[in-house]
C-alpha positions as CSV (number, residue, x, y, z in Angstrom):
1,M,-3.2,-12.3,-0.6
2,E,-4.2,-9.9,-3.4
3,T,-4.5,-6.3,-2.3
4,K,-7.3,-4.7,-4.3
5,I,-7.6,-1.0,-5.0
6,F,-11.2,0.3,-4.5
7,Q,-12.8,3.3,-6.1
8,S,-15.9,5.3,-5.1
9,D,-18.3,2.9,-6.8
10,Q,-16.8,-0.1,-4.9
11,L,-17.6,1.0,-1.4
12,D,-20.0,-1.9,-0.8
13,K,-17.2,-4.4,-1.6
14,A,-14.8,-2.7,0.7
15,A,-17.4,-2.5,3.5
16,E,-18.2,-6.2,3.1
17,L,-14.6,-7.1,3.6
18,L,-14.4,-5.1,6.8
19,R,-17.6,-6.7,8.1
20,Q,-15.9,-10.1,7.4
21,G,-12.9,-9.1,9.5
22,E,-10.5,-8.2,6.7
23,L,-8.3,-5.1,6.6
24,V,-9.0,-2.2,4.2
25,A,-6.9,1.0,4.2
26,F,-8.9,4.2,3.9
27,P,-8.2,7.8,3.0
28,T,-8.6,10.8,5.4
29,E,-7.6,14.4,5.2
30,T,-4.5,13.7,7.3
31,V,-2.9,10.3,6.2
32,Y,-4.2,7.0,5.0
33,G,-5.5,4.7,7.9
34,L,-5.3,0.9,8.1
35,G,-8.9,0.0,8.7
36,A,-10.4,-2.8,10.7
37,N,-13.8,-3.3,12.3
38,A,-13.3,-2.0,15.8
39,L,-15.9,-4.5,17.1
40,L,-14.0,-7.5,15.9
41,P,-10.9,-8.2,18.2
42,T,-9.5,-10.8,15.8
43,A,-9.5,-8.2,13.0
44,V,-7.9,-5.5,15.3
45,K,-5.2,-8.0,16.2
46,Q,-4.3,-8.3,12.5
47,V,-3.6,-4.5,12.4
48,F,-0.8,-4.9,15.0
49,A,0.6,-7.9,13.2
50,V,0.6,-6.3,9.7
51,K,2.1,-3.1,10.9
52,G,4.5,-4.6,13.4
53,R,3.0,-2.2,15.9
54,P,3.5,-2.5,19.7
55,S,0.5,-3.9,21.4
56,D,0.3,-1.3,24.1
57,N,-0.1,1.5,21.5
58,P,-3.8,2.4,21.5
59,L,-5.8,2.8,18.3
60,I,-8.0,5.7,17.2
61,V,-11.6,4.7,16.5
62,H,-13.0,6.4,13.4
63,V,-16.7,7.1,13.4
64,S,-19.1,8.5,10.8
65,D,-20.9,10.8,13.3
66,F,-20.8,11.9,16.9
67,A,-23.8,9.7,17.8
68,M,-21.7,6.6,17.0
69,T,-19.5,7.4,20.1
70,Q,-22.4,7.2,22.5
71,E,-22.4,3.4,22.6
72,F,-18.9,3.5,24.1
73,V,-18.4,6.7,26.0
74,E,-19.1,6.8,29.7
75,S,-18.9,10.6,30.2
76,Y,-18.3,13.6,28.0
77,H,-16.3,16.7,29.0
78,P,-18.5,19.9,29.3
79,L,-16.8,21.4,26.3
80,T,-17.4,18.5,24.0
81,E,-20.4,20.0,22.2
82,T,-18.4,23.2,21.4
83,I,-15.5,21.1,20.2
84,I,-17.6,18.9,18.0
85,K,-19.5,21.8,16.5
86,N,-16.3,23.6,15.5
87,F,-13.9,20.7,14.6
88,W,-15.8,17.6,13.5
89,P,-15.5,16.3,10.9
90,G,-11.8,17.2,10.8
91,P,-8.3,16.4,11.9
92,L,-9.1,16.3,15.7
93,T,-9.1,13.1,17.8
94,L,-10.8,13.2,21.1
95,I,-10.1,11.0,24.1
96,F,-13.0,10.1,26.4
97,K,-13.6,7.8,29.4
98,I,-15.4,4.8,28.1
99,K,-17.9,2.3,29.5
100,K,-16.4,-0.8,30.9
101,D,-16.0,-3.6,28.3
102,S,-17.5,-1.5,25.6
103,L,-14.4,-1.8,23.5
104,S,-11.8,-4.5,23.4
105,P,-8.6,-3.8,25.4
106,I,-6.8,-4.6,22.1
107,V,-8.2,-1.3,20.8
108,T,-7.6,0.8,24.0
109,G,-4.3,-0.6,25.0
110,G,-6.0,-1.8,28.2
111,L,-6.8,1.8,29.3
112,S,-10.1,3.1,30.6
113,T,-10.2,5.7,27.8
114,A,-10.4,5.5,24.1
115,A,-9.7,7.9,21.2
116,F,-12.4,8.8,18.6
117,R,-12.2,10.8,15.4
118,M,-14.7,11.8,12.6
119,P,-12.5,12.2,9.5
120,D,-13.2,14.8,6.9
121,N,-13.4,12.5,3.9
122,K,-16.7,11.7,2.3
123,K,-15.6,8.3,0.9
124,T,-14.4,7.1,4.3
125,L,-17.5,8.4,6.1
126,A,-19.6,6.5,3.6
127,L,-17.4,3.4,4.1
128,I,-18.0,3.5,7.9
129,E,-21.7,3.9,7.4
130,K,-21.8,0.9,5.0
131,T,-19.7,-1.2,7.4
132,Q,-22.2,-0.4,10.1
133,A,-19.4,-0.3,12.7
134,P,-16.6,2.1,13.7
135,L,-13.2,1.4,12.2
136,V,-9.8,1.5,13.9
137,G,-7.4,3.3,11.7
138,P,-3.7,3.7,12.6
139,S,-1.5,5.0,9.7
140,A,-1.4,2.4,6.9
141,N,2.3,1.8,6.9
142,T,5.0,-0.3,8.4
143,S,5.3,0.8,12.0
144,G,7.9,3.5,12.6
145,K,8.2,4.5,9.0
146,P,6.9,7.7,7.3
147,S,3.1,7.7,7.3
148,P,1.3,7.2,3.9
149,T,-0.3,10.2,2.2
150,T,-1.3,8.3,-1.0
151,A,-2.8,4.9,-1.9
152,L,0.5,4.1,-3.6
153,H,2.4,4.6,-0.3
154,V,0.1,2.1,1.3
155,F,0.5,-0.4,-1.5
156,H,4.3,-0.1,-1.3
157,D,4.3,-1.0,2.4
158,L,1.3,-3.4,2.7
159,K,0.9,-5.1,-0.7
160,G,-0.1,-8.7,-0.2
161,K,-0.8,-8.1,3.6
162,I,-4.2,-6.5,3.5
163,A,-7.4,-7.1,1.5
164,G,-7.8,-3.6,0.0
165,I,-7.1,0.1,-0.3
166,L,-9.8,2.7,-0.8
167,D,-8.1,5.3,-3.1
168,D,-8.9,9.0,-2.9
169,G,-5.7,10.5,-4.1
170,A,-3.2,12.5,-2.0
171,T,-4.2,13.6,1.5
172,A,-4.8,17.4,2.0
173,I,-2.9,17.9,5.3
174,G,-0.2,15.3,5.4
175,V,0.3,14.7,9.1
176,E,-1.8,12.9,11.6
177,S,-4.6,14.5,13.6
178,T,-4.3,16.6,16.7
179,V,-5.1,14.4,19.8
180,L,-7.0,16.2,22.5
181,D,-7.5,14.5,25.9
182,L,-11.0,15.2,27.3
183,S,-10.9,12.5,30.0
184,G,-9.7,14.9,32.7
185,D,-10.8,18.4,33.9
186,L,-8.6,20.4,31.6
187,P,-8.5,19.6,27.8
188,T,-4.9,18.8,27.0
189,I,-3.2,18.2,23.6
190,L,-1.3,14.9,23.6
191,R,-0.2,15.2,19.9
192,P,-0.1,18.4,17.8
193,G,-1.7,18.5,14.4
194,A,-3.6,20.7,12.0
195,V,-6.1,21.8,14.7
196,T,-3.6,24.0,16.4
197,Q,-3.1,24.9,20.1
198,E,-3.9,28.5,19.2
199,K,-7.1,27.6,17.5
200,L,-8.3,25.3,20.3
201,S,-7.6,28.0,22.9
202,E,-9.4,30.6,20.9
203,V,-12.5,28.5,20.3
204,L,-12.7,27.2,23.9
205,G,-11.8,30.4,25.6
206,I,-9.2,28.8,27.8
207,E,-5.4,28.1,27.5
208,V,-5.2,24.6,26.2
209,P,-1.9,23.1,27.2
210,L,0.4,20.7,25.3
211,D,1.5,17.6,27.2
212,K,5.3,17.3,26.5
213,H,6.2,14.6,29.0
214,L,8.1,11.6,27.8
215,V,6.2,8.3,28.1
216,S,8.3,5.8,30.1
217,E,8.9,2.2,28.9
218,S,6.5,0.8,31.5
219,E,3.8,3.4,30.7
220,T,0.9,2.8,28.2
221,P,0.5,5.9,26.1
222,K,-2.9,7.5,25.9
223,A,-2.5,8.4,22.2
224,P,-0.4,7.1,19.3
225,G,2.9,8.7,18.6
226,M,3.8,9.5,22.3
227,K,6.2,6.6,23.1
228,Y,7.7,4.8,20.1
229,K,10.0,5.9,17.3
230,H,8.0,7.2,14.4
231,Y,8.1,8.4,10.8
232,S,11.8,7.4,10.2
233,P,13.0,6.4,6.7
234,D,16.0,4.0,6.5
235,T,18.2,6.9,5.4
236,D,19.4,9.1,8.3
237,V,17.8,12.5,8.6
238,L,19.4,15.7,9.9
239,M,17.4,18.9,10.6
240,V,19.1,22.1,9.3
241,Q,18.6,25.5,10.9
242,P,18.2,28.5,8.5
243,K,21.7,29.8,9.3
244,D,23.4,26.5,8.7
245,W,22.5,25.6,5.1
246,D,25.7,26.8,3.5
247,A,27.8,25.1,6.1
248,A,25.8,21.8,5.8
249,I,26.2,21.7,2.0
250,A,29.9,22.5,2.2
251,W,30.4,19.8,4.8
252,A,28.6,17.2,2.6
253,K,30.8,18.1,-0.3
254,E,34.0,18.0,1.7
255,N,33.1,14.6,3.2
256,D,31.8,13.1,-0.1
257,Q,28.3,12.6,1.3
258,K,25.5,12.1,-1.1
259,V,22.8,14.3,0.4
260,G,19.1,14.8,-0.5
261,L,17.4,18.0,0.5
262,L,13.8,18.1,1.9
263,V,13.1,21.8,1.4
264,S,10.9,24.7,0.1
265,P,11.5,26.3,-3.3
266,K,13.4,29.2,-1.8
267,I,16.1,27.0,-0.4
268,A,16.1,24.5,-3.3
269,D,16.9,27.4,-5.7
270,K,20.1,28.1,-3.8
271,Y,21.4,24.5,-4.4
272,P,20.3,23.5,-7.9
273,S,22.8,20.6,-8.3
274,M,21.6,18.7,-5.2
275,D,19.2,15.8,-5.2
276,R,16.1,17.1,-3.5
277,F,12.3,16.9,-2.8
278,V,10.8,20.4,-3.1
279,F,7.6,21.4,-1.3
280,E,4.9,22.9,-3.5
281,D,5.6,26.4,-2.2
282,D,7.4,28.1,0.8
283,T,4.5,27.9,3.2
284,I,4.3,25.6,6.3
285,E,1.1,24.1,4.8
286,A,3.0,22.9,1.8
287,A,5.9,21.6,4.0
288,T,3.5,19.7,6.2
289,R,1.7,18.2,3.2
290,G,4.9,17.1,1.6
291,L,6.9,16.0,4.7
292,F,6.1,12.2,4.6
293,S,6.0,12.1,0.8
294,G,9.4,13.7,0.7
295,L,11.0,11.5,3.2
296,R,9.7,8.4,1.3
297,A,10.8,9.7,-2.1
298,L,14.3,10.5,-1.0
299,D,14.6,7.3,0.9
300,E,13.2,5.0,-1.8
301,A,15.2,6.6,-4.6
302,D,18.3,4.9,-3.0
303,K,20.5,7.7,-4.2
304,V,21.5,9.5,-1.0
305,D,23.4,8.7,2.2
306,L,21.7,11.4,4.2
307,I,18.7,13.7,4.2
308,F,18.9,17.3,5.1
309,A,15.5,18.6,6.2
310,Q,14.3,22.2,6.5
311,V,13.0,23.3,9.9
312,F,10.2,25.8,10.6
313,P,9.2,27.8,13.7
314,E,7.4,25.7,16.3
315,D,4.1,27.5,16.4
316,H,0.7,27.0,14.8
317,L,1.0,24.3,12.2
318,G,4.7,24.4,12.5
319,L,4.4,22.6,15.8
320,A,2.9,19.6,14.1
321,Y,5.5,19.6,11.3
322,M,8.4,19.9,13.7
323,N,6.9,17.2,16.0
324,R,7.0,14.7,13.2
325,L,10.3,15.9,11.7
326,K,12.1,15.7,15.1
327,K,11.0,12.1,15.5
328,A,12.0,11.2,11.9
329,A,15.5,12.7,12.6
330,G,15.8,11.2,16.1
331,Q,16.0,14.8,17.4
332,K,19.3,15.4,15.5
333,Y,20.3,18.7,13.9
334,F,23.3,19.3,11.6
335,T,26.2,20.7,13.6
336,K,29.6,21.2,12.1
């Protein structure tokens, strides 16, 4: 199969492929999604096959406006209007109770709930409108590997496996959306993202909790990223605490380990002779934006035995960054 790259003036062609049941990757402000018509179960099945994704991992349904959710949702939480007004379009996925049989169990993982998001990307919103159907859109990569933040990343993983990719350059945020469960009484974060716990609590006027429980092997997760290994390059990753950088570099040299650094400019300047991927600046925003690109770049260069990755405080956006980095590293820190 030839995988075509579509530009803004080719949205009609991309939408036609989606209506026909083909797969077309699309850009969002978070990462690139692997798009399929959410109303065509045979198309949705292809998403799992192409990615190698476990079948009990539910998919997020991408809509072009809030009204598009009404065909599927059985009931809305009382705070829904406030949340939509403040955070849609944007990097926030909402889980609602849905009407029986309104969506295929292939989309929902067999649950009575489904996840919906209105992405903040004009090209993709137009694509959904032209398709005249919502789109499922898990990250457009091989399952378990670092998520794609450019069309080139998608092409690298899925060339010849999907019909097309809608290109809109690099994504602005770099990690997947926050997932907020609105199917119970208390809004609860199931996956941290750029819409932070602090911001949600401020806007809603309540303390919004973060669900940290580990999903068991027999349990179907309500949201992506809660159960299975994610974001891992083939090269092993170790997280390095601020106090441990000198010891980590010394250990690598003593043990003849070829190490690549995933770091901000401040740390990179201390070790100029090392292979490294350097974030644009020293902020958590830059680190989050560059996390997956950096993991991919160091891994695919095939020059290093090990990746040392910078850690950040686990608050605000740092919670999302560390959530992804911990999974990429298998929870492992450098210890001498």
